[in-house]
C-alpha positions in Angstrom: -50.4 88.5 93.4 -48.0 85.2 93.4 -44.4 86.1 93.7 -42.4 84.3 90.7 -41.6 81.3 90.9 -38.3 80.2 89.9 -37.1 79.6 86.6 -40.9 80.9 85.2 -41.3 84.1 83.1 -44.5 86.1 83.4 -47.6 86.4 81.1 -49.4 89.7 81.3 -52.9 88.6 79.5 -54.3 91.6 78.2 -58.0 92.1 77.4 -61.6 93.9 77.2 -61.0 97.3 75.8 -62.8 100.7 74.8 -63.7 99.0 71.3 -66.7 97.6 70.3 -65.2 94.3 70.1 -64.5 94.7 74.1 -66.9 91.2 74.9 -65.0 89.3 71.9 -61.9 90.0 73.6 -63.1 88.9 76.9 -63.9 85.9 75.5 -60.5 85.4 73.6 -59.0 85.9 77.4 -60.7 82.6 78.6 -59.3 80.1 75.6 -55.9 82.0 76.1 -55.4 81.8 79.6 -56.7 78.3 80.2 -54.3 77.3 77.2 -51.1 78.6 78.8 -49.0 76.3 80.4 -48.5 77.0 84.1 -45.2 74.7 84.2 -43.8 77.0 82.2 -45.2 80.5 82.6 -47.0 82.6 85.9 -49.8 84.6 84.5 -50.2 88.5 85.6 -54.4 89.1 84.3 -55.0 93.1 83.5 -58.4 93.9 81.9 -59.1 97.2 80.5 -62.6 98.4 81.4 -64.8 100.2 78.5 -63.1 103.5 80.3 -59.9 102.6 79.3 -58.7 102.1 82.8 -56.5 99.2 83.6 -57.3 96.5 86.2 -55.6 93.6 88.1 -57.9 90.8 87.7 -57.8 87.5 89.9 -58.3 84.5 87.3 -61.2 83.1 89.7 -63.6 85.9 89.0 -62.8 88.3 86.8 -65.7 87.9 84.3 -69.5 87.9 84.8 -71.8 86.3 82.7 -69.0 84.3 81.3 -71.1 81.6 79.5 -73.1 84.0 77.5 -71.7 85.8 74.5 -74.2 88.8 74.6 -74.0 89.6 78.6 -70.3 88.8 79.4 -68.9 91.3 81.3 -65.4 92.5 83.5 -65.9 91.8 87.0 -66.4 95.0 89.3 -62.6 96.6 89.6 -60.1 95.2 92.6 -57.2 97.5 91.5 -56.4 100.3 89.0 -53.5 100.4 87.3 -50.9 103.2 86.4 -47.6 104.0 84.5 -45.1 105.8 86.3 -41.6 106.9 85.7 -39.0 104.2 87.0 -34.8 103.2 87.3 -35.4 101.3 84.2 -37.6 103.2 82.2 -42.0 103.1 82.8 -43.5 100.6 85.0 -46.8 99.4 86.2 -47.9 100.2 89.8 -51.0 99.6 91.9 -52.5 103.2 91.4 -53.7 102.8 95.1 -50.5 101.9 97.3 -47.9 102.5 94.4 -46.2 99.3 94.8 -44.8 98.0 91.3 -46.2 95.1 89.8 -44.0 91.9 89.6 -41.9 92.2 86.3 -43.8 91.3 83.4 -41.4 89.3 80.5 -44.0 89.2 77.8 -47.7 90.3 77.1 -50.4 88.4 75.5 -52.7 90.9 74.2 -56.2 90.1 73.0 -57.2 94.0 72.7 -59.2 93.6 69.4 -60.2 96.7 67.7 -59.5 100.1 68.1 -56.7 101.8 71.2 -56.0 97.4 71.0 -54.1 96.5 67.8 -54.2 100.1 66.2 -50.4 100.3 67.6 -51.5 102.4 70.5 -51.2 99.8 73.0 -48.2 98.4 71.2 -46.5 101.8 71.8 -47.3 101.8 75.3 -45.9 98.3 75.5 -42.7 99.3 74.0 -42.4 102.7 76.2 -42.6 99.7 79.0 -40.1 97.4 77.8 -42.5 94.6 77.8 -42.4 92.6 74.6 -45.9 91.5 72.9 -47.7 89.4 70.9 -49.0 90.8 67.5 -47.2 92.9 65.2 -45.3 96.0 66.0 -46.5 99.3 66.1 -46.0 100.3 62.6 -47.6 97.0 61.2 -50.6 97.2 63.5 -51.3 101.1 62.7 -51.4 100.1 59.1 -53.2 96.6 59.4 -56.0 98.6 61.2 -56.7 101.3 58.6 -58.3 99.4 55.8 -57.4 102.3 53.3 -53.7 102.6 54.3 -53.3 98.3 54.2 -55.0 98.8 50.5 -52.7 101.8 49.4 -49.6 99.4 50.9 -50.5 96.1 48.9 -51.2 97.9 45.6 -47.3 99.3 45.5 -46.4 95.9 46.7 -48.4 94.5 43.7 -50.9 92.4 45.8 -54.7 92.7 44.4 -56.9 94.3 46.3 -61.0 94.4 46.4 -61.6 97.7 44.2 -63.0 100.7 46.6 -63.2 104.5 47.3 -62.3 105.9 50.5 -64.7 108.7 51.8 -63.8 111.1 54.7 -66.4 112.5 56.9 -64.8 116.4 56.9 -62.8 118.2 54.5 -64.4 116.9 51.3 -67.0 117.5 49.2 -70.4 115.2 49.3 -69.5 111.9 47.5 -71.1 111.5 43.9 -73.2 108.2 44.9 -74.1 107.7 40.9 -70.1 108.0 39.9 -69.0 105.8 42.7 -71.8 103.3 41.7 -70.7 103.5 38.4 -67.5 102.9 38.9 -68.0 99.8 41.3 -71.3 98.6 40.7 -74.0 97.4 42.9 -74.0 95.6 45.7 -71.5 97.5 47.4 -70.2 97.3 50.9 -69.5 100.5 53.0 -67.4 100.2 55.9 -65.8 102.0 58.5 -61.7 102.0 57.5 -60.2 101.5 61.3 -62.9 99.1 63.0 -62.9 95.0 63.2 -65.2 92.2 63.0 -67.6 93.7 60.7 -69.0 96.7 63.2 -70.7 99.1 61.0 -70.4 97.7 57.4 -73.5 97.3 55.4 -74.3 95.6 52.4 -75.9 98.3 49.3 -78.0 96.6 46.8 -79.7 99.8 45.6 -78.6 103.8 45.4 -81.5 104.2 48.2 -79.7 102.4 50.9 -76.3 104.4 50.2 -76.8 107.3 52.4 -78.3 105.6 55.7 -74.8 102.9 55.3 -73.1 106.3 54.9 -74.0 107.8 58.1 -73.5 104.3 59.6 -70.6 103.9 58.9 -69.5 107.3 59.7 -70.4 106.7 63.3 -67.6 104.9 63.7 -64.9 106.3 62.0 -64.3 109.3 60.2 -62.6 107.5 57.1 -65.0 105.0 55.6 -64.8 102.7 52.3 -67.1 101.9 49.8 -65.7 98.4 48.4 -67.5 96.6 45.3 -69.1 93.7 46.0 -67.3 89.8 45.0 -69.1 87.4 43.7 -67.0 84.5 45.2 -65.7 82.5 48.1 -64.3 83.9 51.5 -61.0 82.1 52.1 -59.1 82.9 55.0 -55.1 82.0 56.1 -53.2 82.4 59.4 -49.7 83.8 59.4 -47.2 83.2 62.3 -43.6 84.1 62.5 -41.1 87.0 62.6 -38.8 87.1 59.4 -39.6 84.0 58.0 -43.4 83.6 58.5 -45.3 80.3 57.9 -49.0 79.9 56.6 -51.3 77.7 57.6 -54.1 75.8 55.6 -57.0 78.0 53.8 -60.2 77.9 55.5 -63.1 78.8 53.8 -66.2 81.1 55.7 -69.8 79.9 54.7 -72.3 82.6 56.1 -75.9 81.9 56.1 -76.7 86.2 56.8 -76.2 88.3 53.9 -72.7 88.8 55.0 -70.6 87.5 57.6 -71.6 90.0 60.1 -70.2 90.8 63.6 -73.4 89.0 65.0 -72.8 86.0 63.0 -69.3 85.5 63.8 -69.7 86.1 67.8 -73.5 85.9 68.7 -74.5 83.7 66.3 -72.1 81.5 65.6 -74.2 78.2 64.7 -75.1 80.2 61.3 -72.0 80.6 60.0 -69.9 77.3 58.7 -66.2 76.8 58.6 -64.7 74.7 56.2 -61.2 73.6 57.1 -59.4 73.1 54.9 -61.2 74.8 52.1 -62.0 72.6 49.0 -59.5 74.2 46.9 -57.4 72.7 43.9 -53.4 72.3 44.9 -52.6 75.5 42.9 -55.1 77.7 44.2 -54.5 76.7 48.1 -50.8 77.3 47.2 -51.3 81.0 45.3 -53.5 82.2 48.6 -50.7 80.9 50.7 -48.0 82.4 48.9 -50.1 85.9 48.8 -50.8 85.9 52.1 -46.8 85.9 52.9 -46.0 88.3 50.5 -49.1 90.6 52.0 -47.7 89.8 55.4 -44.1 91.1 54.8 -45.1 94.0 52.9 -47.2 95.1 55.8 -44.5 95.1 58.3 -46.2 92.3 60.4 -44.9 89.9 62.9 -45.6 87.3 65.2 -49.4 86.5 63.9 -52.0 88.1 61.8 -55.1 86.6 60.0 -55.2 87.3 55.7 -58.7 87.3 54.3 -59.6 86.7 50.9 -62.0 86.5 48.1 -61.9 83.6 45.4 -64.0 85.1 43.3 -66.1 83.4 40.6 -63.3 83.9 37.8 -60.3 82.7 39.6 -59.2 86.1 40.5 -57.7 86.2 44.2 -58.3 89.7 46.0 -57.2 90.5 49.4 -59.8 91.6 51.6 -58.2 92.9 54.8 -55.5 91.7 57.1 -56.2 91.2 60.8 -53.4 91.7 63.3 -55.0 90.4 66.4 -57.4 87.7 65.2 -59.8 86.3 67.6 -59.0 83.5 69.9 -62.6 82.5 70.7 -63.9 78.8 70.6 -65.2 80.0 67.1 -62.5 81.7 66.0 -60.8 80.6 62.6 -57.2 82.1 63.8 -56.6 79.0 66.3 -58.7 76.9 64.0 -57.0 77.0 61.1 -53.7 76.1 63.1 -55.0 73.2 64.7 -56.1 71.9 61.0 -52.0 72.4 60.2 -50.9 70.6 63.2 -50.5 73.2 66.1 -53.1 73.1 68.7 -54.2 76.0 70.9 -51.6 75.2 73.8 -48.7 75.0 71.0 -50.1 77.6 69.4 -50.3 80.3 72.4 -46.9 79.0 73.4 -45.3 79.7 70.0 -46.9 83.4 70.0 -45.0 84.1 73.2 -41.8 82.6 71.9 -42.1 84.3 69.0 -42.9 87.8 70.9 -39.6 87.2 73.1 -37.5 86.5 70.2 -38.4 89.6 68.3 -37.8 91.7 71.2 -34.5 90.0 71.3 -33.3 91.1 68.0 -34.7 94.5 68.3 -32.3 94.8 71.4 -29.4 93.1 69.7 -29.9 95.7 67.1 -30.1 98.4 69.0 -26.7 97.4 71.0 -24.9 96.9 67.6 -25.5 100.7 66.6 
């Protein structure tokens, strides 16, 4: 690894991970790495393989099949990393020879999904005293669990999609007829703590309920059964710490049954993104205000994407909050900011700046105690 150049801060880009979104994360990493200003920052690339092992990567050859979304892979590891106690706290070392990595000023994480955006890596980075992009531990954990997200938002007065929560163990078998009577058809059954529509099914009749539930329980011990909403899918991008900004609104036009994983990342041509969404100014303003309120209520900081349904009756319902949205070439979050006047390199730089500012504010708070 190159030594630190004078005046530059070192950014560690974290990507891969053990979740079902591993390949999406690899694709996000390419765009983030390409966008980082090399005049301001040195880079450390850390790939997390599907076994959870942290590897030190070389920018020139860290990916295999980089141009194929379905076959993209991390290259074989040359160096595994370990966390050990250090003089000023925990530190990352080369596991083979015990040599510490050059000090890292900030981590830019694109570890999508479980074990990446659920608070676990955020907690590790806090132990390592490394600032990081994306919400802090609490905001990450709450937003990853869609059931907990809804509970917090309902308490904050933010309208959410009606749903029923089911547990794999410790509860009676669900009363399917009662659930359908309460929520109607169609229904969407989804794991509580997965992203990118993994394990999600659309249920249009009673016969399909059991298979959809079994699929969702393969990915999580807690499942949401949500009311199918007839309307438009609108997304917003939020950026900031104490005074967050909200982008223009964008709309998803999915040609599949719903905006599933394959539609998002493997069949991008089948999903249309309309930015800005064709909305009356009053509706767009209401959506953006609600996104900001939800972001603050959930304890988010640095960034998040907030997704809504706009029903055929004009009602706004918050669907979910994604704390580490995709940064692929077709991802909505960077596209929304580009349409709002912040291009990809400027967005990446802004996220790094916000991560450092949050860490500095936290350090100051601790000093003043």
